[in-house]
DRENFINU-118614 format. One record per residue: residue in three letters; x, y, z negated of N, C-alpha, C, O in turn; residue number from 1. Coordinates in steps of 0.2 Angstrom, whole numbers. Example, Ala and Ser with C-alpha at 12.3 -4.5 7.8 and 13.67 -1.06 7.14 Angstrom:
<atoms>
['ALA', [66, -28, -39], [62, -22, -39], [66, -16, -39], [71, -17, -42], 1] ['SER', [64, -11, -35], [68, -5, -36], [64, 0, -39], [67, 6, -40], 2] 
</atoms>
This chain:
<atoms>
['MET', [-119, -24, -31], [-116, -29, -35], [-109, -27, -37], [-105, -26, -33], 1] ['LEU', [-108, -26, -44], [-102, -24, -47], [-99, -30, -51], [-103, -31, -56], 2] ['GLY', [-93, -32, -50], [-90, -37, -55], [-95, -43, -56], [-95, -46, -62], 3] ['GLY', [-99, -45, -51], [-103, -51, -52], [-109, -50, -55], [-113, -55, -56], 4] ['TYR', [-111, -44, -57], [-118, -42, -59], [-121, -36, -56], [-117, -32, -53], 5] ['GLU', [-127, -36, -55], [-131, -31, -52], [-132, -25, -57], [-134, -26, -62], 6] ['GLN', [-130, -19, -55], [-130, -13, -60], [-137, -10, -58], [-139, -8, -53], 7] ['LYS', [-141, -9, -64], [-147, -6, -63], [-146, 2, -63], [-142, 4, -67], 8] ['ARG', [-149, 6, -59], [-148, 13, -59], [-155, 17, -61], [-160, 15, -59], 9] ['ASP', [-154, 22, -64], [-159, 26, -66], [-158, 33, -62], [-154, 37, -63], 10] ['HIS', [-162, 33, -56], [-161, 38, -51], [-162, 45, -54], [-160, 50, -51], 11] ['ARG', [-166, 45, -59], [-168, 52, -62], [-162, 55, -66], [-162, 61, -67], 12] ['THR', [-158, 51, -68], [-152, 54, -72], [-145, 52, -69], [-140, 54, -72], 13] ['ASP', [-145, 49, -64], [-139, 47, -60], [-134, 53, -59], [-128, 53, -60], 14] ['HIS', [-137, 58, -57], [-133, 64, -55], [-130, 67, -61], [-124, 70, -60], 15] ['ARG', [-133, 67, -67], [-130, 70, -73], [-124, 65, -75], [-119, 67, -77], 16] ['ARG', [-125, 59, -75], [-120, 54, -77], [-114, 54, -72], [-108, 54, -75], 17] ['ALA', [-115, 55, -66], [-110, 55, -61], [-105, 61, -62], [-99, 60, -62], 18] ['ALA', [-108, 66, -63], [-104, 73, -63], [-100, 73, -70], [-95, 75, -70], 19] ['GLY', [-102, 69, -75], [-98, 69, -81], [-95, 63, -82], [-92, 62, -88], 20] ['GLU', [-95, 58, -78], [-91, 52, -79], [-84, 53, -81], [-80, 57, -77], 21] ['GLY', [-82, 50, -86], [-75, 50, -88], [-74, 56, -92], [-68, 57, -95], 22] ['THR', [-79, 61, -94], [-78, 67, -98], [-84, 67, -103], [-89, 64, -102], 23] ['ASP', [-83, 72, -107], [-88, 73, -112], [-92, 79, -110], [-97, 81, -114], 24] ['VAL', [-91, 82, -105], [-95, 87, -102], [-101, 85, -98], [-100, 81, -94], 25] ['ALA', [-107, 88, -100], [-113, 86, -97], [-113, 91, -91], [-111, 96, -90], 26] ['ALA', [-116, 88, -86], [-118, 92, -79], [-122, 97, -81], [-127, 97, -85], 27] ['PRO', [-121, 103, -77], [-126, 109, -79], [-133, 108, -77], [-134, 103, -72], 28] ['ASP', [-137, 111, -80], [-145, 111, -78], [-146, 115, -71], [-151, 113, -68], 29] ['SER', [-142, 120, -70], [-144, 124, -64], [-142, 119, -58], [-136, 117, -57], 30] ['PRO', [-147, 119, -53], [-146, 115, -47], [-140, 118, -43], [-136, 114, -40], 31] ['THR', [-139, 124, -42], [-134, 128, -39], [-127, 126, -41], [-123, 124, -38], 32] ['ILE', [-126, 127, -48], [-120, 125, -51], [-119, 118, -51], [-113, 116, -50], 33] ['TYR', [-124, 114, -52], [-123, 107, -51], [-120, 105, -44], [-116, 100, -44], 34] ['ARG', [-122, 108, -39], [-119, 106, -32], [-112, 107, -32], [-108, 104, -28], 35] ['PHE', [-109, 112, -35], [-102, 114, -35], [-99, 108, -39], [-94, 105, -37], 36] ['TYR', [-101, 105, -45], [-99, 100, -48], [-99, 94, -43], [-94, 90, -43], 37] ['GLU', [-104, 93, -40], [-105, 87, -36], [-100, 87, -30], [-97, 82, -28], 38] ['ALA', [-99, 93, -27], [-94, 94, -21], [-87, 92, -24], [-83, 89, -20], 39] ['LEU', [-85, 94, -30], [-79, 93, -32], [-78, 86, -34], [-73, 83, -34], 40] ['GLN', [-83, 82, -37], [-83, 75, -38], [-82, 71, -31], [-78, 66, -31], 41] ['VAL', [-85, 73, -26], [-84, 70, -20], [-78, 72, -16], [-74, 67, -14], 42] ['TYR', [-76, 78, -16], [-70, 81, -12], [-64, 82, -16], [-59, 84, -13], 43] ['GLY', [-65, 83, -23], [-59, 85, -27], [-53, 81, -26], [-47, 84, -25], 44] ['GLY', [-53, 75, -25], [-47, 71, -24], [-43, 72, -17], [-37, 73, -17], 45] ['ALA', [-47, 73, -12], [-45, 75, -6], [-42, 82, -6], [-37, 83, -3], 46] ['ILE', [-45, 87, -9], [-43, 93, -9], [-36, 93, -13], [-31, 97, -11], 47] ['LYS', [-35, 90, -19], [-29, 89, -22], [-24, 86, -18], [-18, 89, -18], 48] ['GLU', [-25, 81, -14], [-20, 78, -10], [-18, 83, -5], [-12, 83, -3], 49] ['LEU', [-22, 87, -2], [-21, 92, 3], [-16, 97, 0], [-12, 100, 4], 50] ['ILE', [-18, 100, -6], [-14, 105, -9], [-7, 102, -10], [-2, 106, -8], 51] ['HIS', [-6, 96, -12], [1, 93, -13], [4, 92, -7], [10, 93, -6], 52] ['GLU', [1, 90, -1], [4, 89, 5], [6, 96, 8], [12, 96, 11], 53] ['GLN', [2, 101, 8], [4, 107, 11], [8, 112, 7], [12, 116, 9], 54] ['PHE', [8, 111, 0], [12, 116, -4], [17, 112, -9], [22, 116, -11], 55] ['GLY', [16, 106, -10], [21, 102, -14], [17, 101, -21], [11, 102, -21], 56] ['ASP', [21, 98, -26], [18, 97, -32], [16, 103, -36], [20, 107, -37], 57] ['GLY', [10, 104, -38], [7, 110, -41], [0, 110, -42], [-4, 105, -40], 58] ['ILE', [-3, 116, -44], [-10, 117, -44], [-12, 124, -42], [-8, 128, -41], 59] ['MET', [-18, 125, -41], [-21, 131, -39], [-23, 135, -46], [-27, 132, -50], 60] ['SER', [-21, 141, -47], [-22, 144, -53], [-30, 146, -53], [-33, 148, -47], 61] ['ALA', [-33, 146, -58], [-40, 148, -59], [-40, 155, -63], [-45, 157, -65], 62] ['VAL', [-33, 157, -65], [-33, 164, -68], [-31, 169, -63], [-34, 174, -63], 63] ['ASN', [-26, 168, -59], [-24, 172, -53], [-28, 170, -48], [-26, 166, -43], 64] ['PHE', [-34, 172, -47], [-40, 169, -43], [-45, 174, -41], [-47, 178, -45], 65] ['SER', [-47, 173, -35], [-53, 177, -33], [-57, 172, -29], [-55, 166, -27], 66] ['ILE', [-64, 174, -28], [-68, 170, -24], [-72, 174, -19], [-74, 180, -21], 67] ['ASP', [-74, 172, -14], [-78, 175, -9], [-83, 171, -7], [-83, 165, -6], 68] ['MET', [-89, 174, -5], [-95, 170, -3], [-98, 175, 2], [-99, 181, 1], 69] ['HIS', [-100, 171, 8], [-104, 175, 13], [-109, 170, 16], [-109, 164, 15], 70] ['LYS', [-114, 173, 19], [-119, 169, 23], [-117, 168, 30], [-115, 173, 33], 71] ['LYS', [-118, 162, 33], [-117, 161, 40], [-123, 158, 43], [-126, 153, 41], 72] ['SER', [-125, 162, 48], [-131, 159, 52], [-130, 153, 56], [-124, 152, 58], 73] ['HIS', [-135, 149, 56], [-134, 142, 59], [-141, 140, 62], [-146, 141, 58], 74] ['PRO', [-141, 137, 67], [-148, 135, 70], [-152, 131, 66], [-158, 131, 66], 75] ['SER', [-149, 127, 62], [-153, 122, 58], [-154, 125, 51], [-157, 122, 47], 76] ['GLY', [-152, 131, 49], [-153, 134, 43], [-147, 138, 41], [-141, 136, 42], 77] ['ASP', [-147, 143, 37], [-142, 147, 35], [-137, 143, 31], [-139, 138, 27], 78] ['ARG', [-130, 145, 31], [-125, 141, 28], [-122, 146, 22], [-122, 152, 23], 79] ['VAL', [-120, 143, 17], [-116, 146, 12], [-109, 145, 12], [-107, 139, 12], 80] ['VAL', [-105, 150, 13], [-98, 149, 14], [-94, 152, 8], [-95, 158, 6], 81] ['VAL', [-91, 147, 4], [-87, 149, -2], [-80, 148, -1], [-78, 143, 1], 82] ['THR', [-76, 153, -3], [-69, 153, -2], [-66, 154, -9], [-67, 159, -12], 83] ['PHE', [-62, 149, -11], [-58, 149, -18], [-51, 152, -15], [-48, 149, -11], 84] ['ASP', [-48, 157, -19], [-42, 160, -17], [-38, 160, -23], [-38, 165, -27], 85] ['GLY', [-34, 155, -25], [-30, 155, -31], [-23, 154, -29], [-21, 151, -24], 86] ['LYS', [-19, 157, -33], [-11, 157, -33], [-9, 150, -34], [-11, 146, -38], 87] ['PHE', [-4, 147, -29], [-1, 141, -30], [4, 141, -36], [8, 145, -36], 88] ['LEU', [3, 137, -41], [8, 136, -46], [12, 130, -46], [9, 124, -47], 89] ['PRO', [18, 130, -44], [22, 123, -43], [23, 121, -50], [24, 124, -55], 90] ['TYR', [23, 114, -51], [24, 111, -57], [32, 112, -59], [36, 112, -55], 91] ['GLN', [33, 114, -65], [39, 115, -68], [41, 109, -72], [40, 109, -78], 92] ['TRP', [45, 104, -69], [47, 98, -73], [53, 100, -77], [59, 100, -74], 93] ['VAL', [52, 101, -83], [58, 103, -87], [58, 98, -93], [53, 96, -96], 94] ['SER', [64, 95, -94], [65, 91, -100], [66, 94, -106], [68, 100, -106], 95] ['ALA', [65, 91, -112], [66, 94, -119], [73, 96, -120], [74, 100, -124], 96] ['ASP', [78, 93, -116], [85, 94, -117], [87, 100, -114], [93, 103, -115], 97] ['ASP', [83, 103, -109], [85, 109, -105], [85, 115, -109], [86, 121, -107], 98] 
</atoms>
């Protein structure tokens, strides 16, 4: 129930709508790439807050960036471990008068 009315959901297309909510970008067709979109939709806000908490105001570079992936054995099934390694870029708050 949202805002006094029940929202009908189409579970066949919900994943595409959720990944692109608020943007004009459609979710990818590849299930593997879609899972990255999904993970960032769920955890992106928390990751952003942790970056700001640990480094200060700024962003992680996607230009000065590397990625590592490896397989991790687990009793319930192998795990995929992905590490994003991007340079921290502090925000440069400069006024037009400077």
